[in-house]
N, C-alpha and C positions, 0 to 999 in steps of 0.2 A: 479648386475647393479642397478642403482637406478631406482625407478619408473618412475621418469622423467628425459629423457635423458639430459644432460646439453646444448644441442643446440636446445631443442624443444623450438619454440616460438607460441603465442598466443596472440591477439589483439582482444578485444570487437570493434575496429574501423572495424574490418573485416564485422560485421554484415551490415553496410552500403555499405563498398567497393565492397562486393560480390553483394550486389542486385544491385548498379549502373552498374556493369559489366553486369548482365545477364537482368535488366530491365531500361535500361538508361533512356526512355522516358518516363516511366510510372510515374505518379504522386504519391510523396512519402508522401508530406505533404501540406495540405491544413489549411490556416489561412486567414480567411475572404477573401478577393480577392486574396491574395497570395498562389501561388501554385508551389511548388517546385519539379522537375522530382527529380527521384534518381541520374541523372547525376549532376544536379544543386546543390543538397544537398550534394554531395560528393565533387564537385568543391568548396564550399563555405567553408566546413568543412577544407579542405587542405588549403584554403587560411587562415583560422584561426589558423591553425597549422604552419603557415611560421610567421605568425605574431606574434605569442607567443613564437618562436624561436628568433625573431629578439629583445622581449623584455626581452631576457634571459632565457625563460623557457627550462628545460631540461627534458630528460626523468627520471621520477621518483619523479618529482616536484609535488608539490599539486597545484590546481588551484581550487577557489570556485566559483560555478556558482549560482548566485541570480537571477533568471527569472521567470516570470509565463509562461502558456501555449500558447507560441508564437513560431513563424518558427525559430524565434534565438535560441531557448532552444537546438533543436536537432542540429544545425549548430555547436554552440560552443562545446557542449557535446562533438560530435564526433571530432570535431577540436583540443578538449584538449587531447582525446584519441590518435588521429593520431601524435600527439606531442610527444606521450610516457609519457605524464603527466599524472596524479590522478585526478579524477573528484571529487570535495568536494561539493555536492547540498547543499544550504542553503535554511533552512525552510521560507516561506515568511513572516509568521506573526512575526518572532524576532524582539525585539529592537534593535537598533544601538550595545548596549553593549552587547547583547545576540550574535548577529552576530560577534563583535568583538573577543570574547570567543573562539567562532568557530576558527575564523582566527587564533589565537595565538595557540590553541589546536592542529590544523591541521597542524601548520607551512606552510599556505598557503604563495604562493611567490605572487597571484595574486588575486582579486575578479573580476568577470565579470558580469555585470548587464543590467537590459534594462528598460527603461521606468519608471514605478512606483517605483521599489526597488533603482532606482540610490541615491536618497537622502540617504537613510539609509543605503546603500553601500557605501557611500564616506565618512559618518560619522564614520561607523565603521572601515573602513580601516584606517581612519586617526587615531584612537583610537590604532589599533592594529599594525600601521607602515607599511603597507604593500599598494604595488599598485593597482589602480583600473582602469578598462576599461569599454567601453561599446562596448556591442555586436555586434550590427550593424557595429561598425568601424572595428572591427578586420578582418571582412570578405572583407574587401575593399582596394586596393591599393597594397597589397603584392600578388607575385605571388604564386601560388599553388604549395605545396610541389609533388614530383613527387608519393609519395607512404603514408607510415605510418610507424612508428617506431616499429619494431617488439618487442615483451615483451615476457618474461617468463611466462607459464600458471599460476605459483604462484604469481608474481608480482601485488602488487595493483592495481586496475583499477576505484574502486570508494568508498570513505567513506561515510557511512551515519552515520549523527548523532543520537542517540537516543533520546527521548522527553525529558528524564531528571526527569521522574516522582519521580523516587527512589533515586535522587541526582542529581550530576553534568551532564549532555549530554556527553555520550561517544561515540567515532566514531568506528563503526564496518568497519573494514577492508574487502571488496570484492574482489578477485582475478579475474584477466581476466578469467580464468575457471568458476570460480562460475558464474560470469555473462553471457558467453557466452552459457554454457550449461544450465542455468535456462532461457534463451531466448528461446532456442531451445525447451526444453520439454515444456515449457508453450505455444509455437506456435503447437508443435506436437499432445502435449498429453493434457493438462490442457486446453487452449482453442480453439484447432480446427482452427487455424486461417489459411484461404488459401489466394493464390497471389490475388484472385478476390475480396477479403474482403474489406469493409471500414468500418474502425474501428472508433468511437467516442472517441476522447481523451480529456476527462473531468476530470480526477483524476489528482491530481497534478504530474507533471511531475518530481518534486524533491524528491518525494516520490517513495520507492522502487515498491509500487503496479503499479503505473503509469509508472512510468521507464521502469520497465521489462515487464511486462504482458500486457501493451498496447502499447508502444513506440517500446521497442527492438523487442519483438516478432512479431510486423507488419512488421518492417524493416527487420527480418531475414527470412520472407517467402516473401518479396515483395510487402505487402499490402499498404494501402492507409490509413493514418491517420489523422482526422477532427479535429483541435485542437479548444476548446472552452474554453476562458479565465476565463469566470467568470460562474458557472453552477447556472442554474435555471431549473426546471421541462419544463417550457415553452421555453426558449432558445434551452433546447435539443432536444424538439419535432422539433420544428422548423428548428434547424440544421439538424435533422436525415431526415428530409422530403426534403430538400433543396437539401442535398449532396448525397443522396440513401444510407445511413448509414443502415448496415444491422449486425453489431458487436457493442456490448455494453459491457463495464466494469464500475462498479460502485461499492460503498459500500451501504449499506441499507438505508440510509438517502436519497441517490441518486434516489434507487427504489421508497420509498415513495413519494418522490417530483415527480417524472414522473407520478404515479398512480394519484397523487391530478391533476396534470396538464391535466391529459388524460380525466378525469370525467369534466371538463370544456371545454375542446376543442371541439372548432367546427369542426377540420380538421381530415381527416381520419388517423387514427394512423398507422405509417411504420410498417410493418411485419420485424421483427428482425430474423436474420438466428439462432443466438446463444447469450447468454449474459451470461458474468461472475459476480460474486458476490465475495468480499471479504474485510477483515478490521475487521469485525464484525458479530454476526450472524444475518442471515437474516431470520426474523419469516417467519413460513411456510405459514400463511394466506397471506402474501405480496407476497410472491413467486409465490402462485397459481394465484392469482388476477393479477399479471403482467404478466405472461406467457398467460393467457387468452387474456387479454386487447391487448399484441403486438403480438400475435401468434407466442410465440417462447419458448424456453426452458433454463431454468436459472440454471446454473451449479456454486453451491458453492464452494470455495477454500479456503486454509489455508497457512498462512506462517507469517514469519517475515522478518525484515531487515536484522536479522545476516542469515537468510536461502536464501537471494538472490532475492525473498523474497519466492517463491512457494516451498511449500513442500508436500501437497497433495491437491486432487481437486476429484469433481465429472467428471467424464471424458466420453465422447460422446462415445466411447468402451464399456463402463460396462453399462450406462444409469445413469440418476440421481437419487440420494434417499435424497429425500427433509429433513430438519432436521441434513443431515451429512456433512462432508466435503469431503467425497469420501476417495479414495484410495491414498496412496501415489505416487509421481509421478516416472518416469522413473529413476532408479538408487540411489534412497532415500530411507532410513529406517525411519518409523515412528512407536513409540512403547510407551507404557504407563509404567510409571515406579513408584515406592515407592516415593512418596512424601516425607516422612519424613527422607530419608535418603540424606544426602547433599554431603558426602564425597565419594559416591560411587552410581552406578546405578543398581540397582535389579528391573528386568523386572516383571511385573504383568501377570497374565492371562487374557484371553479375557474375556470382559465385564466386568473386576473391574475398579473403576474410580481412576485415579492417574493421574501423571504429565507427558504430552507429552515430548518426548524425540526425537530427531532428529540425523540422522546422514548421510552421504552421500557427493556427490561433491558439493552440494549448501553451504556446512556450512564455513562461514567467517574463516578469519585468525586469527581472534581475536580482542581485543579493542586495538585501538591506545596506544601504551605506558601505558598500564594498564595490567601488566602481572598477577596480582592478580583476577581482575574481569572476565579476560579472563579464569582463572583456575578455577573459581567457577562457571562457565557458562558452560565450556566444561569440561566434567566428563567421563572418560573411554570410550572417543571418540564420545560422545554422547553430545549433544547441550540441554541442559535443558532449554524448554521455558517459564516456570512460568504458563504455561497454563494446567487445569485440561479436562480431557477427558477420553474417552473410545475406544476402538478397538475390532471390534465382531471377529467372526470365519473367515468372507470373506475377513477381511483387512480393513472394511471400518471405518473411524474414526469418532466420535463425539465430539466436542467441550462440556465441561460440563460449564466451566467458568475460569475466570482469578483466581490463587492462591489468590492474593490480595483482590480479590472481595468478595469471598465467606463471606458469612453474617454467625456467628455464635451466633444463637439465642437459650438462655437457655440450651447451650451444644450441640444443634443441628446443622448440616450443613445446610446452603441454600442457593442455585446457584441460582443468580439473574436471568440468561437466562431461568430457567425452569419457574421462575415465570413471567418473561417478555413475554414469548411465549403464556402464559395462558392469561395475561392482552390484548395483540395485538390481540386476538380473538375478543375482545369486539368491536362491531361496532361501538360505540363511539370514539375508541381509535386510534390516529394516529400513534404517537409513544409513547415509554415507556423506562424508565430507572429506574432500581430499585437499591438500595444502602441499605449498614446497616448504622442505626444511634445510637449513645452512647445511653443506656438505663440502668437505676440504677438497676433495678432488672433482666432483660434477657441478659445483657452485650451488645447486637446489638438488634435493632429494625428494620422489615423490612419496608421499604418505597419505594413507587411507583410515579416517578413522570412524569405527563400526559399530551401529548399534544393532545387536542381533535380533532378528526377526522372534515375536511372541511364540513360545513354545518350541522354538527351534533348538537343536542341539547345539552345544556351546562351538563358537567358530574358533579355529585354530589358526592364527595368522599365518604360519607356515603354508599351511594347505591352502588357505585364500590366496596368496602370494602365488603359488604353484598354478592354481586355478585360472589366474587372471592372465599368467604369462601365454596361454593359447588363444587368448582373447584380446592381448594388446600388443601394439608392437614394444620391442625390446626398449625403448628409451619412454614408453609410456606407463608401464604397467608398475605398481606400486612395491618398493623395495621394504618399506617399513608399514605396517599395520597395527593399529591400536583398538581394542575392542573396549567401548564403557559402556554405560548406562544408559546416558542421555547426552546431547550434543547441546551446547549452549545456543540460548535462542533469546533474540531481542522480543520485545512486545509485539512485533508485528509476526513472529514466529519464523523470522529468518535466522539461519546458523550464523553465529558469530564468528567466523573463520580467523578473525584477528585474534580472538581469545584461543582458540586452538592452536595458532602458531606460538603464542607465548607458553603455552603451557606444554607443548611437545618438544618445543625448541630446548627446552631446561630439562627434558626426558633423557 
């Protein structure tokens, strides 16, 4: 007998359908003055499903979704799923030509847009030869479907497109099993979400972190998500206070922005029950200061689009270990492998630095129409992350760095995260990114790009280099320091180190 019975069914749409059954009159989504109960959210989603069917969308078809953090996002997202179709979230900062590539590569039948994304979506749809629809209009005029299309657990639910930093973007296929289980373990283990929680939804919903850990985990438990279309520290604090937010999910840049805003805020800061950080390493100094300012505990986690995304996290049951990303979530194995072996996975003993590899219910079904890329990424049943880390005897994982970001200076490996952690402890530093730049003598040289702390006196690069000499080994401390007003960020607020390398390689 096969592991999955032929008639087994599962749909990510059940996340909202079940909460609508259990908590029909509870507010599910807050978007400015708009408040949608679970009953209203599910009704509008089923109207979208009916409208999609009228436009010829059938189970298994792909529908692109290009929207910001507005109420129509979950409405259309779960409408697509209710119709049995596959959601293809589209990055909001892409050009029309880049969006057209995603539409063609995913073979999308339709792209659904909203407000500010409409112009780019229309241009992209025209270039790719697909239909385009406005999100709000889809939920009007059609009679809601009775229920939702059931799918096999192994059927695609969402296709996330990678950033394309190592080539053309690839579509990572996440199944209904991947997405439902990850929302569940995120809610129960990694995030400790409760039905009484009010979650601030400021992470981009088109991104795996915001989509699963914030939106889907909140809906899985019947919590309320408050959407913030454009993040800033001041706007987030104001929203937290107004809506009684008690759970925050963010990336390090957001925590830094909130701390900066808190220092100049005259209002009483909200006390947050719990906070989740992911996407990049959170400096321990920032974690401690944030926890004190907002009377909370910050739990760091780790994952990738290909892992649905949550793979491991500091969890309330075990307590937080600052500087680590905690233990694997339920049903997932996270180990350390020899990074030099590409054709097989050889696990390393506890404490050794190697490539982080993952297996479990969260591993994607492969890259769309790219069997060679899939075979290179999933070896012996393990997904190779490209990240370097360690795992101790207690099962706690620590991220060292991205393989591609490791600096090799004079034959010695320098891990940027270690250098960043030290520089971030300087009182005059708000944000820091460490990169390797070409050097004739050493191969690569360590370069730190610094954003000064608000209100701090100007940072002198020479002084900072001298300060770092006593805190870092001779091959690790930066020989070059550049002071900038801001660091280039992607839409998920992760530092774009590739851009920094391009800029300062020419300097």
